[in-house]
N, C-alpha and C positions, 0 to 999 in steps of 0.2 A: 415658420420653420423653428423659431426659437421656442414657441409654445409646445410643439411636438417633442422637442428635445427635453424640455422640462417635464412633460408628461411621462416620457420614457424613463427618466431618472427617478421620478416618484414611484412608478410601477415597480422598478427594480428594487428600490428601497423598501417598498412594502413587502416584497417577497423575502427580503433578508431579515425583516423584523417580525414577520408573522409568527404567531405562537406555534411551537412544536408540540403542543399538548395533544394534538390529534395523531401523532406518530404512534404506531402500534407496537413496534419492537425496537430494541437497540440492535443496530447492525454490527455483526462481528465477522467480517470477511478477512481471511488470512491471505496475504500476498507473500510468498516465500522471499527471503532475503538473500542477497549475494554476499561475497566476501571482499568486495572492493572497499578499500579504506582511503579516505581523502588525505592529501598531503597536509601537514600542519599549516594552519592559517587559511585553508581553502574551504569555501562553503559551496555545497552542491545541492540543488533543489530538483526534485522530480515532481512535476505538476501534471496531473492527469485530468483531462476534461472529456466528457462524453455522456452517454446515456446507457443505463443498464436496466434490464427487466429483473426486478428483485422478487423476493418471496411473495410479497403482497401487493406490490405496485411498481411503477417505473421510478427511477431515481436519476436525476440530472446531477452530474459531478461538476462542482464549480469552485474549487477542484478537490480531488483526492491528492494529498501532498505528503512529501517526505523530504525534510530538510536536514542535511548532515554537515557538521563542521569538524575538520581534522584538528586534533589537539597534539598528537604525536605520530610518528611513523606507523604505529600499530594501534592507535586509539582514536576513535571519533565519537562524538555525541550527536544525537539526532532527535527530531520531533516528527512523529508519524501520525497523521490523522486525515479526516475527510470532512468537507462541507458539501452538503447536497440538498437539493429540493426534491421532494418525493410526491408521488401521486397517491391514489387510493385504489382499492380493488375494483371500484366501479369506474373510475376515471384514471386509467393506468399512468398516463403521462401528463396529468394536470399538475400545474405548479401550486400544489396544495399546502404544503407545510415544510418547515426546515427539518432536516434529518442529519444532524452532525454526528460523527462517530467519536468515541472516546479517544483522547490523545495518548499516544505511547511515547514517553520520554525515555530514551534508551542510551546505553553506552555499548559500543561495539569494539571488541578487542581481538586483534590477531594474535593467537597464542603460539602457533608453530607453522613453519613453511619449509618444504624441501623441494628444490628445483633440480632438474637434469637438463642442462642447456643443450647437450648433444641430441637428446631425444625430444626436446621441446615439451617436456612434461612437468607437472607440478602437483604436489599435494599440499593442502593447507587446512588448518583447523582454527576455529575461533568461536566466540560466544557473543551474544547480544542480549541484554536484559535491562529491565527498568520498570518503573511504575506506570500504570495506566490511569490517567486523570479523568474523572467522570464529567464529561460535557454532553454526552448523549441524552436524549429525552428520558426522564424518570430514572436516571442512573444515580446511585448513591454509593459512596465509599470508594476509596482508591483501590485499584486492582494492581496486578503484577503480571508481567509476561517475560519469559526467558526462552532463549533458543540456543542450541548447539549447532554449529555450522561446519560441515565437512566439505571441502572443495577439491575438485580434481580437474586439471587442465591437460589436454592432449592436443597439441597443435592449435588449430583454430577453435576447438570445442572446449567449453567451460561449463562445469556442472557443480552445483552446490546443494547438498542435501541438508534440509532443515528438520530438526526434531526438538520439540519443547512442549511448553504448556502455558496456560494462563488461568488466573483467577480474576474474572472481570468484575466491574461494578454491577451491582444488581438493584432490585427495587428497594432494598433496605440495606443499611450498612452491615448489619450482623447476620442477615439470612437472605436466602434466595439468590445467592451469587452464582453465576454461571462458571463452571470449571470445565476445562477442555484440554485435550491433547492436540498439539499442532504438529503437522508433518507436511512436507512438500519438497519440491525440487525446482530450483531456478536454473535455467539453461540458456546458453547463447552460442552462436556459431558465426565466426567471422567469414564474410563472403569475399574479401579481398585482402591482399597482403598489407595494405595500409590501415585496415580496420575501419574504413569509412562506412561500410555497410555490414549489417549483421542481422541474422535471424534471432529472435528472442522468444522464449516460451517459458511458462511455469505451470506447475500443478500444485495446488494447495488444498489441504483438508483440515477441517475443524471437527473434532469428534468429542462431543460433550459427554461428561460422566454425570451430569445433573439433570438429564431428561430432555434438554432441547434437541431439536432435530439436527442431524449431522449435515455438514456442508462439504462439497467437493467441487472445485472449479478450476478451469484452465484458461490461460490467455496465450495467444500466439500472434506474432506480427513481425514487422520490419523496423529496424532502427537505422537512422542516417546521422552520422557525425558530420554535421554541416560545417563546423569549425572546431578548433581545439577547446572551445568553451560552451558549445551548444550541441546537444543531441535532440533529434526530433523522431518520434516513433508513432506508428499506427498499429493497433492490435484489435483482435476480436476476442470476446469472452464467451466461454461455454460452460454452463453448469450441468452437473450430473446427478445431483440429489435435490429433493424437494425442499430441503431446509435452507438453501442459499440462493444466490443469483442464478438466473437461467441463461441469459444471453446479453450481449452488449457490444458497443463499439466505443473505442477509447483513442484519444490522441494525447501523446505525451510530449512535454517540453522539459528538457533537463539542462538548465544553465549551470555553469560552474565559474565562480569568481573568487579571486584572492581577497581576503580581508586585510592582510598585512604582509 
């Protein structure tokens, strides 16, 4: 039993250190952002595990992550990235090579909010921006991403429109950088008065102006707030264009803990 455990650890370790030189592209999938801001001193992590059929092969998410820390009532900082193991066109779901995504280190700011308590409606506006650090295979040079966020809440329904752009890391620091327009919608609908269960969906598009194929994908699923500090969700992904992910299944764990 002990030898089998050691062997399993060694196999997992080899997967994590295998060279990513065989990776064929840098992944640039866009997940629309919401306008929820963490309270000062609170850290919130969104960890997604699952399997996705990508443009050239399957991709095991281990995990896709987004970690945010509240600094002020209307300001938070975050790190958004993904660690994955990818297959090949011939062996779609083989554990063939690492496929990390570039890190986005961002600041999200709530700029304006107007509530109508009687009608249970709200308008909100914010922005999220920051550098993209090159950690994906063959990525060179720091990039930048910026989003404008317009939110609308009506009773149990919450919508956030995303519009922005990115200049990503490319094959060289001074040339070949992907440039794209980002657009999408993040949506949720509370299913009960206590907000323990909700439907969540999004639609996100990446439209390049530098020749890469456009991407358009949507996720939809159910979120369960098991406690005040942990949400669990399951969702399905559907892609609509040849340039991005095609389909997938994802499980999310979202813990929230105070730092001080």
